[in-house]
C-alpha positions in Angstrom: 165.8 187.1 71.4 166.8 183.7 70.0 170.3 183.3 71.4 170.2 181.7 74.9 173.9 181.3 75.4 176.6 183.1 73.4 180.3 183.1 73.9 182.7 181.4 71.5 179.8 179.9 69.4 176.3 181.1 68.7 173.8 178.9 70.4 170.1 179.6 70.0 166.8 178.2 71.2 166.4 176.1 68.0 169.8 174.5 68.5 169.0 173.6 72.1 165.6 172.2 71.3 167.2 170.1 68.5 169.7 168.7 71.0 167.1 168.1 73.6 165.0 166.1 71.2 168.0 164.1 70.1 169.0 163.3 73.6 165.5 162.3 74.5 165.2 160.0 71.5 168.6 158.3 72.2 168.6 158.1 76.0 165.2 159.1 77.4 167.0 161.8 79.4 164.9 165.0 79.8 166.9 168.2 79.5 165.1 171.1 81.1 165.8 174.7 80.2 168.2 175.2 83.2 170.5 172.7 81.5 171.2 175.1 78.6 174.5 176.3 80.0 175.7 172.7 80.7 174.8 171.6 77.2 176.7 174.5 75.6 179.8 174.0 77.8 180.0 170.2 77.1 179.3 170.3 73.4 181.6 173.3 72.8 184.5 171.0 73.6 183.4 168.6 70.8 183.2 171.5 68.4 186.7 172.6 69.2 188.0 169.0 68.9 186.4 168.6 65.5 187.3 172.1 64.3 183.6 172.9 63.7 182.7 176.6 63.8 179.0 176.5 64.7 176.4 174.4 66.4 174.3 174.3 63.2 177.2 172.6 61.5 177.6 170.1 64.3 173.9 169.2 64.3 174.2 168.5 60.6 177.1 166.2 61.3 174.9 164.4 63.9 172.1 164.0 61.3 174.4 162.4 58.8 176.4 160.4 61.4 175.4 156.9 62.4 178.6 156.0 64.3 181.2 157.4 66.6 180.1 161.0 66.8 176.7 160.1 68.1 178.4 158.0 70.7 180.7 161.0 71.6 177.6 163.3 71.7 175.8 161.0 74.1 178.9 160.6 76.3 179.3 164.3 76.5 175.8 164.9 77.8 175.5 162.0 80.3 176.3 162.9 83.9 178.8 160.6 85.7 179.1 161.6 89.4 180.0 158.8 91.7 182.3 157.7 94.5 183.2 154.6 96.4 180.7 153.7 99.2 178.3 156.4 98.1 175.1 156.3 100.2 176.8 153.9 102.7 173.6 152.8 104.3 172.9 150.7 101.2 176.1 148.8 101.6 175.6 148.3 105.4 172.2 146.8 104.6 173.6 144.6 101.9 176.4 143.4 104.2 174.6 143.0 107.5 171.1 142.0 106.4 170.6 141.1 102.8 173.6 138.9 102.1 173.2 136.9 105.3 169.6 136.3 104.5 170.3 135.2 100.9 173.2 132.9 101.8 171.1 131.2 104.5 168.2 130.4 102.2 169.9 129.8 98.8 170.6 126.1 98.2 172.0 126.6 94.7 174.7 129.1 95.8 174.0 131.4 92.9 174.0 135.2 93.3 173.5 137.8 90.5 173.7 141.6 91.0 173.3 144.3 88.4 174.8 147.8 88.7 172.7 149.7 86.2 174.2 153.1 85.5 177.6 152.1 86.9 179.5 155.2 85.7 183.2 154.8 86.2 182.9 151.7 88.3 183.0 152.8 91.9 179.6 151.3 92.6 180.1 147.8 91.3 183.6 147.6 92.9 182.0 148.7 96.2 179.4 146.0 95.8 182.2 143.5 95.2 184.1 144.5 98.3 180.9 144.4 100.4 180.2 140.8 99.1 183.7 139.6 99.9 183.5 141.1 103.4 180.0 139.8 104.1 180.6 136.3 102.8 184.2 135.9 103.8 185.5 132.4 103.1 182.2 131.0 102.0 182.2 133.1 98.8 184.6 130.5 97.3 181.7 128.1 97.2 179.3 130.5 95.5 178.7 131.4 91.9 178.7 135.2 92.2 178.6 137.6 89.3 178.1 141.3 89.1 177.1 143.0 85.9 178.0 146.7 85.5 176.5 148.7 82.7 176.4 152.3 81.5 175.3 154.2 78.5 178.7 156.1 78.3 181.4 154.0 76.6 184.2 156.1 78.1 183.2 155.5 81.7 182.6 151.8 81.0 186.2 151.6 79.8 187.4 153.5 82.9 185.5 151.2 85.2 186.8 148.1 83.4 190.4 149.3 83.9 189.9 149.4 87.7 192.5 152.1 88.1 191.7 155.4 90.0 193.5 158.5 91.2 194.5 158.3 94.8 192.1 161.0 95.8 189.2 158.8 94.7 189.9 156.4 97.6 190.8 158.9 100.3 187.6 158.4 102.2 188.0 154.6 102.5 189.2 153.3 105.8 192.9 152.2 105.9 192.3 148.5 106.6 189.8 148.2 103.8 192.1 150.1 101.5 195.1 147.9 102.2 193.0 144.7 101.6 191.2 145.6 98.4 193.4 148.2 96.6 197.0 148.2 95.3 199.2 151.2 95.0 200.3 152.0 91.5 203.9 152.2 90.4 205.9 153.7 87.5 203.3 154.9 85.0 200.5 154.5 87.5 202.3 156.3 90.4 199.8 158.3 92.4 197.0 155.9 91.4 195.5 152.7 92.9 194.0 149.6 91.3 191.2 147.4 92.5 192.4 144.0 93.6 192.1 141.1 91.1 189.8 139.2 93.5 187.2 142.0 93.2 187.7 142.7 89.5 187.2 139.1 88.5 183.6 139.2 89.9 182.5 142.0 87.6 181.7 142.3 83.9 181.5 145.8 82.4 179.2 146.4 79.4 177.9 149.4 77.5 174.1 149.4 77.6 171.3 151.8 76.8 168.6 151.1 79.4 165.9 152.2 76.9 166.9 149.6 74.3 166.6 145.8 74.4 168.5 144.1 77.2 170.6 141.1 76.1 170.9 139.5 79.5 168.3 137.0 80.7 168.6 137.2 84.5 167.1 136.7 86.9 169.0 139.1 89.2 168.8 138.9 92.9 169.7 142.6 93.4 169.6 145.6 91.1 171.3 148.9 91.9 169.9 151.8 89.8 170.9 154.9 91.8 170.6 158.5 90.6 169.7 157.4 87.1 166.0 157.8 86.7 166.0 161.4 87.9 167.0 162.3 84.3 163.9 160.5 82.8 160.3 161.5 82.5 157.6 159.7 84.5 156.5 157.4 81.7 160.0 156.3 81.0 160.5 155.7 84.8 157.4 153.6 84.9 158.5 151.5 82.0 162.0 151.1 83.4 160.9 150.0 86.9 158.5 147.5 85.4 161.3 146.0 83.3 163.5 145.9 86.4 160.8 144.0 88.2 160.5 141.5 85.3 164.3 141.0 85.5 164.4 140.4 89.2 163.9 137.1 90.9 160.9 136.7 93.2 161.6 138.7 96.4 164.5 140.4 94.6 165.8 143.8 95.8 166.1 147.2 94.1 168.3 150.0 95.4 167.7 153.5 94.1 169.2 157.0 94.7 168.6 159.2 97.7 166.5 161.7 95.8 164.4 159.1 94.0 161.2 157.2 95.0 158.7 154.8 93.4 155.6 156.6 94.7 152.9 156.7 92.0 155.4 155.1 89.6 154.9 151.4 90.2 153.3 149.1 92.7 155.5 146.1 92.0 157.9 147.0 94.9 157.6 147.4 98.7 159.7 149.9 100.5 161.7 148.1 103.2 164.3 150.7 104.1 165.7 154.1 103.0 165.5 153.9 99.2 165.6 150.0 99.4 162.8 148.1 97.8 161.7 144.4 97.6 159.9 143.1 94.6 156.4 142.0 95.5 155.0 141.0 92.1 
């Protein structure tokens, strides 16, 4: 039987494989068979919005389309799950070990950090807060910049705004919340905004990790957490080699809790829980 998921729209194996191939070509993300229900659910919303009555019609649109709908298609199928201070051991290490080491031995007072796969911005803003707290008054004498990139244009815009629902910051301790976030008023009632001091450290850009990277680096630290789990092994190998090339000597790479570099690359040394240092 060809239909793998059928409710409002017919959705068959051929449709799914066409979508899987297109996603793989555009993003490097590997969609396994157990993602069929997810693919149907997310793209069904696009069909309704466009008043398209079948997946075959939608796929024809994608074949002819070179602009916005391909962007919307990609946005719909990329996963954006994040939170402030997610995997807190990373930020503890950054604050208590890594930043003190860098600031002690860096005569040029330059620091560059890249949040690759930044989603809606919680990760780069958390990095910014951590840097401010770790460096305190000395940060004024440093040239500090954080680059935040994501494939999904919608989440990049969300991150750039720096505005979040109150529930997104409920887990942050009160003293930190008061110092680095502002309560929204009027149209933004029930929301919070990240303080200008943190926001001015960060530049948000849309970027496909599998395409050419316009930035030159070098970066001192790269966060790429819970991103490569969607890629095949060869793509992971290529990506981590590119990260190593982009990092300064003895630069650091932070990856997600379910990820590791075993048998992927030998250019990094594990120094902590999903924390790596570049060795070559």
